[in-house]
C-alpha positions in Angstrom: -52.0 -100.7 149.4 -54.8 -101.7 147.1 -56.7 -99.2 145.1 -60.4 -98.7 145.8 -62.5 -100.5 143.3 -65.4 -98.4 142.0 -68.3 -100.6 142.8 -71.5 -100.0 140.8 -73.1 -97.0 142.5 -76.7 -96.6 143.6 -78.2 -93.3 142.7 -80.1 -93.0 146.0 -82.1 -89.9 145.0 -84.0 -92.0 142.4 -82.3 -95.4 142.2 -82.6 -95.0 138.5 -81.0 -98.2 137.4 -82.3 -98.4 133.8 -83.5 -95.5 131.8 -87.0 -95.4 130.2 -90.6 -94.9 131.2 -93.4 -97.3 131.5 -96.7 -97.4 129.6 -99.2 -96.0 132.1 -102.4 -97.4 130.7 -104.9 -98.4 133.4 -104.1 -102.1 134.2 -107.0 -104.7 133.9 -109.1 -105.8 136.9 -108.5 -109.4 137.9 -111.5 -111.6 138.8 -112.5 -112.9 142.2 -111.4 -116.4 143.2 -114.2 -119.0 143.6 -114.0 -121.9 146.2 -114.0 -125.6 145.6 -113.8 -128.7 147.9 -110.9 -131.1 148.3 -111.5 -134.1 146.1 -108.6 -136.3 147.0 -105.5 -136.5 149.3 -103.8 -139.8 150.0 -104.6 -140.9 146.4 -102.4 -138.0 145.0 -99.2 -140.0 145.6 -100.2 -142.6 142.9 -102.5 -140.4 140.8 -100.3 -137.4 140.2 -96.9 -137.0 138.7 -94.9 -134.0 137.5 -91.5 -133.9 135.7 -88.6 -133.7 138.2 -90.8 -134.2 141.3 -90.8 -137.1 143.8 -93.6 -137.1 146.3 -92.8 -138.6 149.7 -96.2 -138.4 151.5 -99.8 -137.2 151.2 -101.7 -137.3 154.5 -105.0 -135.9 155.6 -104.4 -133.7 158.7 -107.3 -133.5 161.1 -108.9 -130.4 162.5 -106.7 -129.1 165.3 -103.5 -130.7 164.3 -102.3 -127.1 163.7 -103.2 -124.2 166.0 -102.7 -120.5 165.3 -103.4 -117.6 167.7 -105.4 -119.9 169.9 -107.6 -121.0 166.9 -107.6 -124.5 165.4 -106.7 -124.9 161.7 -109.2 -126.9 159.7 -108.8 -130.3 158.0 -106.3 -130.2 155.2 -104.1 -132.4 153.0 -100.3 -132.3 153.6 -98.1 -133.2 150.7 -94.3 -133.4 150.9 -91.7 -134.1 148.3 -88.5 -133.0 146.5 -87.8 -131.6 143.0 -84.8 -131.7 140.8 -82.6 -134.1 142.9 -79.1 -134.1 141.6 -75.4 -134.5 142.6 -73.3 -131.4 142.2 -70.3 -131.7 139.9 -68.7 -128.9 141.9 -68.8 -130.1 145.5 -70.2 -133.6 145.2 -73.2 -132.9 147.4 -76.7 -134.2 146.7 -79.2 -131.3 146.3 -82.9 -131.1 145.8 -85.7 -128.5 146.3 -87.6 -129.8 149.3 -91.2 -128.7 149.7 -94.4 -129.0 151.7 -97.9 -128.2 150.4 -101.1 -127.9 152.6 -104.4 -128.1 150.8 -107.4 -127.1 152.9 -110.6 -129.2 152.8 -112.5 -125.9 152.1 -110.4 -124.2 149.5 -111.0 -120.6 148.6 -109.7 -120.9 145.1 -106.3 -119.2 145.9 -102.7 -120.3 145.9 -100.0 -118.8 148.1 -96.2 -119.3 147.7 -94.7 -118.8 151.1 -91.3 -117.2 151.0 -88.3 -118.4 153.0 -86.0 -116.5 155.4 -82.3 -116.1 156.0 -80.3 -118.5 154.0 -83.2 -121.1 153.9 -82.4 -124.8 154.3 -85.6 -125.8 156.1 -89.1 -126.6 154.9 -91.2 -124.7 157.4 -94.9 -125.3 158.0 -96.8 -124.2 154.9 -99.5 -122.1 156.7 -98.8 -118.6 155.4 -98.5 -117.3 159.0 -95.5 -115.9 160.8 -93.3 -116.2 157.7 -95.4 -113.4 156.2 -94.2 -111.1 158.9 -96.5 -108.4 160.5 -96.2 -109.7 164.1 -98.0 -112.9 163.2 -101.4 -113.1 161.4 -104.3 -113.8 163.8 -105.7 -115.9 161.0 -103.1 -117.4 158.7 -103.5 -118.1 155.0 -104.3 -121.8 155.6 -107.1 -120.9 158.0 -108.5 -118.6 155.4 -108.6 -121.4 152.8 -105.5 -120.8 150.8 -103.5 -123.7 149.3 -100.0 -123.0 150.5 -96.5 -124.2 149.6 -93.2 -123.7 151.4 -89.7 -124.9 150.4 -86.1 -125.1 151.6 -84.8 -123.1 148.8 -82.9 -126.0 147.2 -80.6 -127.1 150.0 -80.8 -128.6 153.5 -79.8 -126.9 156.8 -76.8 -129.2 156.9 -75.6 -127.7 153.7 -75.8 -124.1 155.0 -73.9 -122.0 154.0 -71.6 -124.1 151.9 -74.3 -124.7 149.3 -72.9 -121.5 147.9 -70.1 -123.5 146.5 -72.5 -125.0 143.9 -73.6 -122.4 141.3 -77.0 -124.1 140.7 -77.7 -124.1 144.4 -77.1 -120.4 144.4 -79.6 -119.9 141.6 -82.2 -122.2 143.4 -81.8 -120.1 146.5 -82.0 -116.8 144.7 -85.0 -117.5 142.3 -85.2 -120.9 140.7 -86.9 -122.7 143.5 -89.9 -120.4 143.0 -89.9 -120.9 139.2 -89.6 -124.7 139.6 -92.1 -125.3 142.4 -94.9 -122.9 141.2 -96.0 -124.8 138.1 -95.9 -128.1 140.0 -98.0 -126.7 142.8 -100.6 -125.4 140.4 -100.8 -128.7 138.7 -101.2 -130.5 142.0 -104.0 -128.1 143.0 -105.7 -128.9 139.7 -105.6 -132.6 140.5 -106.7 -132.2 144.1 -109.6 -129.8 143.5 -110.5 -130.4 139.9 -109.6 -126.9 138.9 -106.5 -124.6 138.9 -106.2 -121.7 141.3 -108.1 -118.6 140.2 -105.7 -116.2 141.9 -102.1 -116.8 142.9 -100.1 -114.9 145.5 -96.6 -114.9 146.9 -95.5 -113.4 150.2 -92.7 -113.4 152.7 -90.5 -111.4 155.0 -86.8 -110.6 155.0 -85.3 -112.9 152.3 -88.8 -114.1 151.7 -89.8 -110.5 151.0 -87.0 -110.3 148.5 -88.2 -113.6 147.0 -91.6 -112.1 146.6 -90.3 -109.1 144.7 -88.1 -111.3 142.5 -91.2 -113.4 141.6 -92.9 -110.2 140.6 -90.1 -109.6 138.0 -89.1 -113.1 136.9 -92.5 -114.8 137.2 -95.0 -112.1 136.6 -97.2 -114.4 134.6 -97.5 -116.8 137.6 -98.6 -114.4 140.4 -101.4 -111.9 140.8 -100.4 -110.4 144.1 -97.1 -109.8 145.9 -96.6 -109.2 149.6 -93.1 -108.2 150.6 -92.3 -107.6 154.3 -89.0 -106.1 155.4 -87.6 -107.1 152.0 -83.9 -107.6 151.4 -83.8 -105.5 148.3 -80.2 -105.8 146.9 -79.5 -108.2 149.8 -75.8 -108.8 149.0 -75.2 -105.0 149.2 -76.9 -104.9 152.6 -74.7 -107.7 153.9 -71.6 -106.0 152.6 -72.6 -102.7 154.2 -73.2 -104.4 157.6 -69.8 -106.1 157.4 -68.1 -102.9 156.5 -69.1 -101.4 159.8 -67.4 -104.1 162.0 -64.2 -102.2 162.0 -66.0 -99.1 163.3 -67.7 -101.0 166.1 -64.3 -102.5 167.0 -62.9 -99.1 167.8 -65.4 -98.6 170.7 -66.0 -102.1 172.1 -65.2 -102.7 175.8 -65.4 -106.5 175.7 -64.6 -108.5 172.6 -65.6 -111.9 174.0 -68.4 -113.4 176.0 -68.1 -117.1 177.1 -65.3 -117.5 174.6 -67.4 -116.2 171.7 -66.8 -112.9 169.8 -69.2 -110.2 171.0 -69.4 -106.6 169.9 -72.5 -105.4 171.7 -70.4 -103.6 174.3 -69.8 -101.1 171.6 -73.3 -99.9 172.2 -74.9 -101.9 175.0 -78.6 -101.7 176.0 -78.3 -98.8 178.4 -76.6 -96.7 175.8 -79.1 -97.7 173.1 -81.9 -96.6 175.5 -80.2 -93.3 175.8 -80.2 -92.9 172.0 -83.8 -93.9 171.8 -84.8 -91.3 174.4 -82.9 -88.6 172.6 -84.5 -89.4 169.2 -87.9 -89.3 170.8 -87.1 -86.0 172.5 -86.4 -84.4 169.1 -88.8 -86.3 166.8 -91.7 -87.9 168.6 -94.0 -84.8 168.5 -93.3 -84.0 164.9 -96.5 -85.9 163.9 -98.6 -83.9 166.4 -98.5 -86.3 169.3 -95.8 -87.5 171.8 -96.6 -91.2 171.9 -93.3 -93.1 171.7 -93.4 -93.4 167.9 -91.6 -91.4 165.2 -94.0 -91.2 162.2 -92.3 -88.3 160.5 -89.1 -90.0 159.5 -88.2 -87.3 157.0 -88.5 -84.4 159.4 -86.5 -86.4 162.0 -83.5 -86.5 159.6 -82.8 -82.9 160.4 -84.4 -82.6 163.8 -82.0 -85.2 165.4 -78.3 -84.8 165.3 -76.3 -87.4 167.4 -73.3 -85.1 167.8 -75.5 -82.3 169.2 -78.3 -84.2 170.9 -76.5 -87.0 172.8 -74.5 -86.1 175.9 -70.8 -86.6 175.6 -68.9 -88.5 178.4 -66.4 -86.5 180.2 -65.1 -89.6 182.0 -65.9 -93.3 181.9 -68.9 -94.6 180.1 -71.8 -95.4 182.5 -74.9 -95.5 180.3 -75.7 -91.8 180.8 -73.5 -90.6 177.9 -71.6 -91.6 174.8 -68.0 -91.0 174.1 -67.1 -88.7 171.2 -65.8 -91.8 169.4 -69.1 -93.6 169.9 -71.1 -90.7 168.6 -68.9 -90.6 165.5 -69.4 -94.4 164.9 -73.1 -94.2 165.5 -73.4 -91.5 162.8 -71.2 -93.4 160.4 -73.1 -96.7 160.7 -76.4 -94.9 160.1 -75.0 -93.1 157.0 -74.8 -94.7 153.5 -72.1 -97.3 153.1 -69.5 -96.1 150.6 -66.5 -97.6 148.9 -63.1 -96.1 148.7 -64.0 -94.0 145.7 -67.0 -92.5 147.6 -69.7 -94.4 145.6 -72.7 -95.5 147.6 -72.9 -99.3 148.0 -76.0 -99.3 150.2 -78.4 -96.8 151.7 -78.2 -95.4 155.2 -80.6 -96.0 158.1 -83.0 -93.6 159.7 -82.6 -92.9 163.4 -85.5 -94.5 165.2 -86.3 -95.3 168.9 -86.5 -99.0 167.9 -82.7 -99.0 168.3 -83.5 -100.0 171.9 -85.0 -103.4 171.0 -82.8 -106.5 171.3 -83.2 -107.4 167.7 -81.3 -104.3 166.6 -78.2 -105.6 168.5 -78.8 -109.1 167.1 -78.3 -107.9 163.5 -75.8 -105.2 164.1 -73.5 -107.2 166.3 -74.1 -110.9 166.7 -75.1 -111.6 163.0 -72.0 -109.8 161.8 -69.6 -111.5 164.1 -70.7 -114.1 166.7 -73.3 -116.1 164.7 -71.4 -115.5 161.5 -74.6 -114.9 159.4 -73.2 -112.0 157.4 -69.6 -113.2 157.0 -70.6 -116.6 155.7 -73.4 -115.3 153.5 -71.0 -112.9 151.8 -68.0 -115.3 151.8 -69.7 -118.4 150.5 -73.0 -117.4 148.8 -72.5 -114.0 147.3 -68.8 -113.8 146.5 -67.3 -115.0 143.3 -65.2 -117.0 143.8 -66.2 -118.1 147.3 -63.9 -117.8 150.3 -61.3 -120.6 150.2 -61.2 -121.3 153.9 -64.3 -123.6 154.4 -63.6 -123.9 158.1 -65.0 -120.4 158.4 -68.5 -121.9 158.0 -68.3 -123.5 161.5 -65.6 -121.6 163.3 -67.0 -118.3 164.6 -63.5 -117.1 165.5 -62.6 -117.3 161.8 -65.7 -115.7 160.7 -65.2 -112.9 163.2 -61.6 -112.4 161.9 -63.0 -112.3 158.3 -65.6 -109.6 159.4 -62.9 -107.5 161.2 -60.6 -107.7 158.2 -63.4 -107.1 155.7 -62.5 -104.5 153.1 -65.4 -103.0 151.1 -63.3 -102.5 148.0 -61.3 -105.7 148.0 -63.9 -108.1 149.4 -67.1 -106.2 148.7 -66.3 -106.1 145.0 -66.7 -109.9 144.8 -70.5 -109.6 144.9 -70.3 -107.8 141.5 -67.9 -110.4 140.0 -68.0 -113.6 138.1 -65.3 -116.3 138.2 -64.9 -119.7 136.6 -68.1 -121.8 137.2 -69.7 -118.8 139.0 -71.1 -117.2 136.0 -73.9 -115.2 137.8 -73.2 -112.1 139.8 -74.8 -112.1 143.2 -77.1 -109.3 142.3 -78.2 -111.2 139.2 -79.3 -114.4 141.0 -80.6 -112.5 144.1 -82.5 -110.0 142.0 -81.6 -106.7 140.5 -85.3 -105.5 141.0 -84.9 -102.6 138.5 -88.0 -100.5 138.0 -88.8 -101.7 134.4 -88.8 -105.3 135.5 -92.1 -104.7 137.2 -93.9 -103.6 134.0 -95.2 -107.1 133.1 -96.9 -107.5 136.5 -98.5 -104.1 136.3 -99.7 -104.6 132.7 -101.5 -107.8 133.6 -103.3 -106.3 136.6 -101.0 -107.6 139.4 -100.5 -105.7 142.6 -97.6 -105.3 145.1 -97.7 -104.4 148.8 -94.4 -103.7 150.6 -94.1 -103.1 154.3 -90.9 -102.0 156.1 -90.0 -101.2 159.7 -88.1 -97.9 160.2 -86.0 -99.6 162.9 -84.9 -102.5 160.7 -81.1 -102.8 161.4 -80.2 -105.0 158.5 -82.3 -104.1 155.5 -82.8 -100.3 155.4 -86.2 -98.8 155.0 -84.4 -95.9 153.3 -83.2 -98.3 150.7 -86.7 -99.6 150.1 -87.9 -96.0 149.8 -85.2 -95.4 147.2 -86.4 -98.5 145.3 -90.0 -97.2 145.4 -89.0 -93.7 144.2 -87.3 -95.3 141.2 -90.4 -97.4 140.5 -92.6 -94.3 140.7 -90.4 -92.3 138.5 -90.4 -95.1 135.9 -94.2 -95.3 136.2 -94.4 -91.5 135.6 -95.7 -90.9 139.1 -98.4 -93.6 138.9 -96.7 -96.5 140.7 -99.4 -96.3 143.4 -101.9 -97.7 140.9 -100.3 -101.1 141.3 -97.6 -100.9 144.1 -97.7 -99.3 147.5 -95.1 -99.0 150.3 -96.1 -98.8 154.0 -93.5 -97.9 156.6 -94.0 -99.2 160.1 -92.5 -96.8 162.7 -90.5 -98.5 165.4 -90.6 -102.0 163.9 -87.4 -103.9 163.8 -86.5 -106.6 161.2 -89.7 -108.3 160.2 -91.4 -107.9 163.6 -90.8 -106.6 167.1 -89.6 -103.3 168.4 -91.7 -100.5 170.1 -94.3 -100.5 167.4 -97.8 -101.3 166.3 -96.6 -104.1 164.1 -99.5 -106.5 163.8 -101.4 -105.9 160.7 -103.1 -107.8 157.9 -101.3 -107.2 154.6 -102.6 -110.4 153.0 -106.3 -109.4 153.3 -105.5 -105.9 152.0 -103.7 -107.4 149.0 -106.5 -109.8 148.1 -109.0 -107.0 148.4 -106.9 -104.9 146.0 -106.2 -107.6 143.5 -109.7 -109.1 143.3 -112.0 -106.2 144.2 -109.9 -103.2 143.0 -109.9 -101.5 146.4 -106.5 -100.0 146.9 -105.4 -99.7 150.5 -105.5 -96.1 151.6 -104.6 -97.0 155.2 -104.1 -100.3 157.1 -104.8 -100.5 160.8 -102.0 -102.0 162.9 -102.1 -103.0 166.5 -99.6 -103.3 169.3 -99.2 -106.9 170.5 -99.6 -106.0 174.1 -100.3 -108.4 177.0 -103.1 -110.8 176.2 -102.7 -110.6 172.4 -103.9 -114.0 171.1 -101.0 -114.1 168.6 -98.4 -113.6 171.4 -97.3 -110.5 173.1 -94.5 -108.3 171.8 -92.1 -107.8 174.7 -90.9 -104.5 173.2 -94.2 -102.7 173.6 -93.6 -100.0 176.2 -95.5 -100.3 179.5 -97.1 -96.9 179.1 -99.0 -98.0 175.9 -102.4 -99.5 175.9 -101.9 -103.2 175.0 -104.6 -102.7 172.3 -103.1 -99.5 170.8 -103.8 -99.1 167.1 -102.3 -96.9 164.5 -102.9 -96.4 160.8 -100.1 -97.5 158.4 -100.1 -95.0 155.5 -99.0 -95.5 151.9 -95.7 -93.7 151.5 -95.0 -90.7 151.3 -98.1 -90.1 153.5 -97.7 -90.5 157.3 -100.0 -90.8 160.3 -100.7 -87.4 161.8 -102.6 -86.9 165.0 -105.9 -85.1 164.4 -107.4 -85.2 168.0 -109.2 -87.8 170.1 -108.1 -91.0 171.9 -104.3 -91.1 171.5 -104.4 -95.0 171.6 -106.8 -95.3 168.6 -106.0 -95.3 164.9 -109.3 -93.3 164.4 -107.5 -90.3 165.9 -104.9 -90.2 163.0 -105.1 -89.2 159.4 -102.7 -90.2 156.6 -101.3 -86.9 155.4 -98.1 -85.4 154.1 
């Protein structure tokens, strides 16, 4: 038997990773961006050059070429290209950082770096829309006049996930694509408009949210505002935690394969998740003053709901009306912090939330861990040093499922903290340590950070993000809210969806704070019910008004019902 390796532990009470306190002098006020018209587009190919960049096209896109939420996007210039093309000495693959920029005819003087998602590999439309999370902005950044860039993170989809064999591709994915593209993008804006951007922002969801926070620490001089949605803070730890639970789910599955593919959802199928959701609501829904299908008081729910006590135990076969004793034990374990063999916490636990009923919860807890191989191959090829030797695991879901089932948090999980041979960076180094003191530079120059996280997120825990914010606040001597605020979104799953009011405008709130000094005291969020121009959320319960609104409150405040229309945000106050 191997001995448990003591992985570096998270102090979850404060997440105090580095000692010391920040200087808390009032940060400066940054100025308001001023607009300018586009001066050139197709001419940029011949008129502009930048070290390491190869531009492949510059075309003027007409009004209506893009449409968002039923509204046309205005005329803009689309520029594509690649940076830092090279042949890897490790795997012989050709790599480059692919990008797309969209420069609006009527520019508002602002630049937005649009974060990626997952393991990247695709250059998505640079419009600052769905990739920023929040249920899809009804007016995306490009419509508002931002110049926007998106990238593939330094590798193609065909190279996913085996780009992790190349150490530089790992760095590009983790942080270097942002540092490489941002100076080029600002220089291109200068050429296209005759002036540099007055204000620069970065935003994204999931891995893109992590990228935004990494930019706040590594490139604080390049960005004024940071918008992080459902961020993968300490993402390799989260992936290890999810894999460590596969053995638990395996003990209560009924069916291990569907159409020849591994499937663990029978460990807790939809009917049983609905049972859990109803039990959570029964104990926790009214804690904020109103029974409305949302659990706003997450902290009180921790003690109000107990799966062992509050879920019916099956006396016979499982039929959707009860859980077996073994299932209840597994459910409690997968919501608890992930620990190594020595008892040290590797990753935070998850709050119980009625959002467990929504399909995205199962997607991350089951299919991404086994069938789609997202977590196994991310840990095996991108975050582990050295990478897994069996390259066939990248395409063979049976092999990735076997890896997940055999995963040992000590033996295999320790590799995200290791270096080996050419892999000289630990996973948490190139993916971002995000320690509290690293945010000092952004604060000192007047930058602002907004973070949003759904309490039903099944892969990146809102508890973990709360722990990160507590550490930031402790380092800032209780004054983190002067430059950084966290908003929890009850019921929301990963990035979007779930029984939640999850359509809100974090970008507008961030610009208002950065450029006008108006810190967001509450942000109104709506339910994407039937008829929503940005697309309906199928997880909105039938009993809700399709236009329900709720205030999102800066943590640790929460929305409490104060009387009035139960479907209106005006009937709630942000209180402790």
